[in-house]
Steps between C-alpha positions, in 0.01 A plus 500: 500500500201265515407310178172634362332406175160628387274428202151610429274377217298811413245296309399263784588723796714224662835600625782325687797580718802299590697634791752397756625142493166332464192727513250504216188720469225465243210737498224646289349812638214499240350188674639545845741203494819487691736203576828518681746210561831473671608213275540498126658302221524790254780755506519691160297760328419247226367248745303762684354631168385139411337454846312827481393458138366152576323604825156557349505158338623335816230649718233426249607135511483495879150658499383230250630228735312638794156474331 
């Protein structure tokens, strides 16, 4: 059975998936954002939860750097 971990932050709309040996998906359907990678450094539900919960702050920081 393939490893599959999912977490969604209902407040922000961000959700993440860990599956297989190294795949990671982060998405937010409210804003039409979707990221997929075949490489990751996180492997547990707790690590995924932290990534998803911090996603809005992370992307805000990136937007601020672009201006």
